[in-house]
N, C-alpha and C positions, 0 to 999 in steps of 0.2 A: 691875819698873818698871810702874806703873799709869798710864793715860791716860784723863782725864775729858772729853776734848774731843768735839766734835759734828761728824763729817766727812760729806761727801757726795761719793762717787767718780763722776766722769764717765767713762764707759767702764769700769766696775768689772769686766767680764769679761776685759779685757786681760791678756796675760801678765805685764806688769810691775804692773798695778794690783791683780790679785786677790790675790797674796800679801801685799801691803802693807795691803789691807783686812783680810785675816785676822789679820795680826799685830796692828793697832791695836785690831781687834774683840777679840781674845783677851785684850788689856791693859787692856779694860773701857771703851774709847770707844764712843761711840755712832756707828753707821755706817749710812749710806743710800747708794743709788746708782742709775745708770742705765746702760744700754749699747744702742747701735744694734742689736746681735745679738739683744737680748732683744725688740726692737720688730719686728724682721723674722723672729722666730721660730726663729732659729738656736741651736745648741748648748744645748738646754733644760736638759740634765742639770747643767750647770755653774750655772745660775741657781737650779735646784732647791737644789744645794747650798750656795749662798750664803744662801738663804731658811733653811735649816736651820741656819745658824750664827746665826740672828736678825737677818739684815742684810735691811732692808726695800727693795724694788726698785721703781722708778718707770719710766714712759716717758721717753724722753730728750726731754722737751718742757718742761722748766723747772718742772713742777708739784712736784717734789721739793725744790726749793731755795727756802725760804720765810722763813727766820730769819736775822737778823744774827749769831746766835751760831754759825751753821754755817761750817764751812771747806770751800769747793770745791776738791777735789783734781782737776786735769786735766792731762794731758800738755801740755808747752810747745807742742806743734803744733795743740792745739785752737783753732778759729777762734773769733774775737769773737762772730761771728754765731750760734754754737750756742745753742739756748735755755737751757741750764743755765747758760752764762757770763752771758748777758743777765739771767736770773733773779738771779743772784748779786749783779750790779751793783744791781739795782733793790731788792734786799732787804737790801744792805748786808752781805752776806757777804764773808768774806775768801777770796783765792784763793792756793792754793799749788800749784806744779807737782808731780808725782809725785816727781821728783828731790829736790825741795827737802825734801818730807817725809820721804823715805828717808834723806837726808843728815842730817837732824835726829836721827832715830832711831839711826843708825848712829854718829854722832859723839859722842852721849850714852852710848853704852854703854861698858864697862870695857875691852873688848879687841874693838875693831872689826878685822875681817878682810876686806879688799877683794879681789875677784878681778876682775882687768882684762885686756884684750887683745881682739885681734880675733876670735879663735876659742877654743872650749874653756871659755868662762866658766861656762855652766851646768853642764856635766858637772864641772869641777873644784870648783865651789860645792858641788854634791851631794855630791862625794866627801869634801870637807873637812867638811861637815856630818854625814856618816855617820860619819866616823873620831871625831870629837869627841863625837857621840851614844853611839856604842860604846864609847868610853872613859869614858863616864858624866859628861862635862862639860856636859850639858844645854844645847846652844847655840840660840840663835835664828838661823834661816836664812831668808834672803830669796833665791828664786831665780826665774828666768824660765821654768823648765821644771818639770813634775810630777817629783818624785823617787820613784821606784817603791818604796824602801825603807818610805817613810812613808805610802804608800796603805793605807787600810784602808777597809772597807765604807762606813763612815760619813765618809770623807776621801778622796773619789776624786780630789781636784784639789789634792794635797799639794805645791804649789809653795812653801809656808812651813812653817817649824816654829818654835814658840813654846817657847823653854826658859827656864830660871831661872839658868842659869850666866852667866859673864862675857863669852862670845864671842858676837858678833854677826857672822856671816859673810854677806856679800852680794856678788853679781856687781855691778859698777859700770860703766855706760855711758859710752862715749866720744863716741857718735854725735851728742849734743846739746850736748856740751861740759860737761855736768853732773858729770863726774868731778872737776873742779876744786873742787867743794864738799865732797868726801870727805877726812877725815883719818884714814888707816888706822894701826893699830899694827902690822899685818902687811899687807904689800901684795904680792899676787901678780900677776905680769904675764907671760902665757903667750907672747904674740907681738905683734908690730905689723905690719900690711900694710893696704894701701888697703882702705878699705870705705866710710866716710861722708864722711871729711875728706882733705884733702891731707896728705902725709907730714910736711911741716914742722908743721903744726897738730897732728898726732898725736904726733910726738917731744915737743913742748912740753906736751901734756896729759898723757902718759904718764910724762914725766919728772918733771912737777910732782907727780903722783899718788905716785910711790914716794919723792919726796923728802920727804914727810911722814912716812914709815914708820920705825920702829925697825929692823924686819927687812924687807928687800926680797927675795922670791923670784923669782929671774929665769932665764930660759931662754936657755942658750948656743946652742942649734941655730937660733935666730932672730937674724939679722944685726942688726937694730935693737936688739932686747933685749939682745943680747951687748955692743953699743957702750955701753949704759947701764949693765951690769954692770961693765965695765972702767973707767968713769969714776968708779964708787962705791968708796971705800977700805974702808969698814966697814958692818957691819950689813947683810950680804947672804948669801943661800944661792943656789947656782947649782945647776942640773940639766941633763942632757944625755944624749942617746942616742948621741952621737958623740965628745965630748970627755972624756976621762979625767980631766981636771983639775977636772971640776965636783965640787961637794959631794955631790951624788947622781947616779949613772951607772946606766944600765939596760944589761944586756948579756943574751946568750942568749935573744933575743926569739924566741918561738914562737907564730905567728899561727893561730888557729882561725877557721872561718867566723864564728862569733859570739862570739869571746873571744880573749884573748891572754894568754900567761905569759911572765914575765921574772924576771931577778935583779936586785935593787936593791944597788947598793955604795954604802955610806955610812960615812965615818969608820972604815974598816978592817972594816965589819960587813956581812954579806951575807945577803939574805933573798930567798926566792921568793915572787912575787906571781902568783895566778892571777885575772884580770880576766874579768868575764862580759860585757865588751864589747869588740868587735874594733878592731883598727887601732893602728899605731905611734902616731898621735896621742893615742890614749887611754893609751899607756904614758907619754907626755910629760905628759898632765894628771894621772896617777897620781903622778909624781915631784913635780909642783907641789904636790899635795895632802898628800903625805907631808912635804914641807919645811915647809909651812904648820903641820900638826899638831904637828910636831916643836918648832916655835916655841913651841906651846902646852903642852909637856912630855910629848907621847905618843911612846911609844918606837916604833923602826922596826919591832919584831916585832908590836906591838898594830895599828899603821897597816896593817901588810901583812894581818894576820888580817881586819881590819875590810873592807879592800878586796876580800877574797876572797869577802865576804858582799854587796857593792855590786850592786844589782840595775841600776843605771845611771838615765838620766833618759829620759822619754818622747820620741820622735820623734828618737833619735840612732842612726841606723841600726837602727831597731826592727824586729824580725821580726813581720811580721803574720801570715803562715802560708804553706801550700803547698796547691796543688790542681792535680791533673792534671801533676804534675811542674813546675810553675811557682811560683816563690817570690816573695811580696809583701813589700816592705821599705818602711818610711815613715822619712822622714829630714828633718830640719831644714835641710839645706844650702841656703844662699841668697846667699852671697857666695863670690867666686872661692876663697878660702883654704878655706873650709868644704867646698865641692863638690870641690875638688882631694883633700882628705883622706878624703872618703866614696868618690870613685871609685877612689883609689889603693887603699884597703882593700878593696873589692868586687873589684877585679882581681887581687888576691893568690889568688883561687880561681876556678875555671872557671864558664862560663855567660855567655851574651850578656846586656848590660843594656838594657832597655828603660826609658829615662829620661823620667818626665813631671816638667818643672821649671816650676812656676808662680812667676814672679818676684814679689817682695814689694811692688813699687811701680814706677811709672814713674820716680821720681826716681832710684833706685839703677841702673836700666837705663841711664839717660842718663849717669850718672857713671862708670859701669864698662862701658860698652859692649864697648870692646876687650878688656878683662880677662876679661869673660864668654865672649866669642868665643875667645880664646886658651885659657882654661880647657878649654871643651869640645873644641876642636880638638885638643889635646895629650892630655886624660885619657880621651876615648872611644875605644874600639877600633874598628878598621874596620867590624866587624860589628854594633856597638851602635847604637841609635837614640834620638835625642832629639826629644821633642815637648814643644811650648810652647804654653800658651794664653796670652791677653793678661794682663798683670800684675793681680794682686788690686787691687781699687778700692772703698773703702767710702764715697765721697763726699768733698765738698771740691773745691777747684780745684787742678788739676794740669796740668804741661806733658807733653803726650803726645808729644813730637817723635820719641822713640825707642821702638819697640815690639818685642815678641817677634820679630816678622817679621826686624827688622834683625839680632837675634842669630842667627836660624836660617839666614838667608841667609849671613851670615859664616861660620859653622860649615861650612855646605855648601861654600862657596867653598874652605874648607881641606881638603876631602875627606872630611867626615864626614858620616853621616845625619843631618839635623835638618830637621824641618818645624814650621811655626807653624800652628796651628788656631784657629778663631774662639772656641771655649769648651773649658772644661774637660771637659764630657760627650763633646764630639768626640774629644778626647783619650783619655778611657777607651775609647770604642767601637773607636779605632784600636788601642790597646794590646790589647784582647781579641782582635782580629783578627789581629794580629801574633805574639801569644805561642805559643811552641811547647815542648815539654817540656825542661827545662833552662836555660830563661831566666829571669832575675830581673827582675821589674817593680819600678822604684825611684819612688816618689812624693816629690818634693822640693819644698820652699818653706817659707816662714814666714808669721808674722802672720795665719794662717787656720786657725782650729781645725777647719773642716770637710775638711781635707787628709787627716786620719785618717780620717773617716768615708767619704771618697772611697776610700781604700786598702782599707779593710774591705769596702766594696761590690764592688771589683774581685775580691777574693778569692772573694766569694760567687758571683760570675758567672763564674769561670774553668771 
């Protein structure tokens, strides 16, 4: 499929924007863009990579939006006062949200495969993409995280893959309600839990999403998803780590510090999978990926073999390194569900956890204050330490009524070690002071590429 349109991406460096820009550019569209991080001199390597793809970059001052033929692509949250949006109105350029453009591409494809749920989307999307690629099906993959298998010296930010085959695999986001635009042929639903919306809204959105699919892949270990599975008569594949009635069942799970092995039982067949990613949550993600690939005609044996070669996605309990007996881990955990999965996985092995959690916004802190406190209070061990700087903030108007200090105070009141510090650098200095041989430093948070740089810098200083 070729694309002759003229796009301008506002915030082109974002985790959802960059892969979308890569896909339309690879299909022949003219692509330009701007980003606040570029103006502020952050994450230069990413912007060098985009320039290398032939994408022209501009300051986010409206200077790049000049023609009525352009289509401004901006997230729905971008305010009307942002110069690129003002310039688009003045020049007569059309505006599309990121989700609208993605939904167009997705729905036009021959075999759209959508991956939804509160947690595990990026990993499951990467797994499905890799299995289909490994099987020679040449999929197009749109992911919010860098897929390590597709990283090459000239493609360091491989969060997208452009293929010639029928499959278009994409993670689909419910946080802005845009999931309602997607029409999957195969719909994967990992789990439903409180994140950005109320449970009633989430049930409606996710129920509608799987309602469009010929095949719905559903997790019986999540109460909400299991309820949707029982209500659906046909066209479903279920998976579980606990319920033997599921179409795919995992048993003999053997955790390792940075991997996990297990048997998959499906239709009377059994195969061993050796994942290079840790945690029971990744066993669950792998079952979902195998089920989706099976709906595309990939055998259980071939899917298992591909998963054994899957390197994972960036910032998912990623091992940064070890120095003086202290291990540094970089993790995307940012909502209660993801944080719980990461801490449970880490606690399967010895070593105190020194967690630096940078919230990804004031809004999520306000919405999930009680859940954040409960998560850390129950998942931190008595000797673990939680350090929190203020939430990441890149401009715009926001309600700051709940801060990191509110979370830290709540966790402390529940009998765990938690402190809120003014800045991330203060947290770094405290981590280095606290760290002892056998400890594991965990850098947690989302929507901020510099967290990986922060983790790498800590390792150098240990």
